[in-house]
C-alpha positions in Angstrom: 15.1 -14.6 -12.8 15.8 -10.9 -13.4 15.8 -8.3 -10.6 12.8 -6.7 -12.3 10.9 -10.0 -12.2 11.8 -10.5 -8.5 10.6 -7.0 -7.6 7.3 -7.3 -9.5 6.8 -10.7 -7.9 7.6 -9.2 -4.4 5.1 -6.4 -5.1 2.4 -8.8 -6.1 3.0 -11.4 -3.3 3.1 -8.8 -0.5 -0.1 -7.2 -1.9 -2.2 -10.1 -3.1 -0.3 -13.1 -1.7 0.8 -15.6 -1.0 3.3 -13.9 1.2 5.7 -15.8 3.3 5.3 -13.5 6.4 1.5 -14.0 6.7 -1.5 -12.0 5.4 -0.7 -9.7 2.4 -2.1 -6.2 2.2 -5.4 -7.3 0.6 -5.6 -10.1 3.2 -5.6 -7.7 6.1 -8.4 -5.7 4.4 -10.6 -8.8 3.9 -13.8 -8.6 5.9 -13.3 -4.9 6.7 -16.4 -2.7 6.1 -16.9 1.0 6.1 -18.2 1.1 9.7 -15.1 -0.6 11.1 -12.7 1.0 8.6 -13.5 4.4 9.9 -13.2 3.6 13.7 -10.2 4.7 15.7 -10.0 2.1 18.5 -6.5 3.2 19.5 -6.2 6.8 20.8 -4.3 9.1 18.5 -3.9 6.4 15.9 -5.2 6.5 12.3 -8.2 4.4 11.3 -7.9 1.6 8.8 -9.5 3.8 6.2 -7.0 6.6 6.7 -4.1 4.1 6.5 -5.4 2.7 3.2 -5.7 6.2 1.7 -2.2 7.0 3.0 -0.8 3.8 1.4 -2.5 4.6 -1.9 -1.0 8.1 -1.9 2.5 6.7 -1.5 2.1 3.9 -4.0 0.9 6.5 -6.5 3.8 8.8 -5.4 6.4 6.1 -6.1 4.9 5.4 -9.5 4.9 9.1 -10.3 8.5 9.4 -9.2 9.4 6.4 -11.4 7.7 8.3 -14.2 9.9 11.4 -13.6 7.3 13.5 -11.9 8.1 15.6 -8.9 6.1 14.5 -5.8 5.2 16.3 -2.6 3.0 14.2 -0.3 2.3 16.3 2.8 -0.7 17.2 4.9 -4.0 16.2 3.3 -2.2 14.5 0.4 -0.3 12.3 2.9 -3.4 11.5 5.1 -6.5 12.2 3.1 -9.9 12.3 4.8 -11.9 9.1 4.5 -15.5 8.9 3.3 -18.3 7.3 5.3 -20.3 5.0 3.1 -19.8 1.4 2.1 -19.6 2.4 -1.5 -16.8 5.0 -0.7 -14.9 2.3 1.2 -15.1 -0.1 -1.7 -13.9 2.7 -4.0 -11.0 3.4 -1.6 -9.9 -0.3 -1.7 -10.3 -0.3 -5.5 -8.1 2.8 -5.8 -5.4 1.0 -3.8 -5.7 -2.0 -6.1 -5.4 0.2 -9.2 -2.4 2.0 -7.7 -0.7 -1.3 -7.2 -1.5 -2.5 -10.7 0.0 0.8 -12.1 3.1 0.4 -10.0 3.7 -3.3 -10.9 3.2 -2.3 -14.6 5.7 0.6 -14.3 8.3 -1.5 -12.5 7.9 -4.2 -15.2 8.9 -1.6 -17.8 12.1 -0.7 -16.1 15.4 -2.0 -17.4 17.9 -3.6 -15.0 20.2 -0.6 -15.5 17.6 1.8 -14.5 17.2 0.2 -11.1 20.5 1.5 -9.8 20.0 5.0 -11.1 18.6 7.8 -8.9 14.9 8.3 -9.7 14.2 11.5 -11.5 13.6 14.5 -9.1 14.8 12.5 -6.1 17.7 11.4 -4.1 17.0 7.6 -3.9 17.5 5.0 -6.5 14.5 3.4 -8.2 15.4 0.1 -6.5 15.3 1.8 -3.1 11.9 3.5 -3.9 10.4 0.2 -4.9 11.7 -1.7 -1.9 10.7 1.2 0.3 7.1 1.2 -0.8 6.9 -2.5 -0.2 8.3 -2.1 3.3 6.0 0.9 3.9 2.9 -1.0 3.0 3.8 -4.0 5.0 4.4 -1.8 8.0 0.9 -0.4 7.6 -0.5 -3.9 7.0 0.8 -4.8 10.5 -0.9 -1.7 11.9 -4.2 -2.7 10.2 -3.8 -6.2 11.7 -3.5 -4.6 15.2 -6.5 -2.4 14.5 -8.5 -5.5 13.5 -7.6 -7.1 16.8 -8.6 -4.0 18.7 -11.9 -3.9 16.8 -12.6 -7.5 17.6 -12.3 -8.6 13.9 -10.8 -12.0 13.0 -7.1 -11.7 12.4 -6.7 -14.7 10.1 -8.8 -15.7 7.1 -9.8 -19.0 8.7 -11.6 -17.1 11.4 -13.8 -15.2 8.9 
């Protein structure tokens, strides 16, 4: 199996599953609705909705960087303001899914030789960016799982 294939498989398994560590990103979002996604049960912590928007910004940012675009994700671009309706929440999750599809597609088009090269307009290799966004999103998936627990939501699919 090529390294590109391993990376795309890792992107997909940690996002959609099955993931060896437990619930993938989409798994921790299962059963979350707009009313709970917007709550901040932990003082000075971001809501689930804010975290999902943040994750989407960085998945898109890595895809942009792999495409040679300069990125600057700060302030409102880093932590966009969430909406308030169920339709807006579903759109937010759909945008995260679309961002992941675009990233997986872009990674699949890389050559093995391109992985070790520094990404355009950046200081990290493409390989480091791809692994970094996987790690970043799993970190936030863990935060979402803690938020679920604080909100009294089931933390495993069999409790749904």
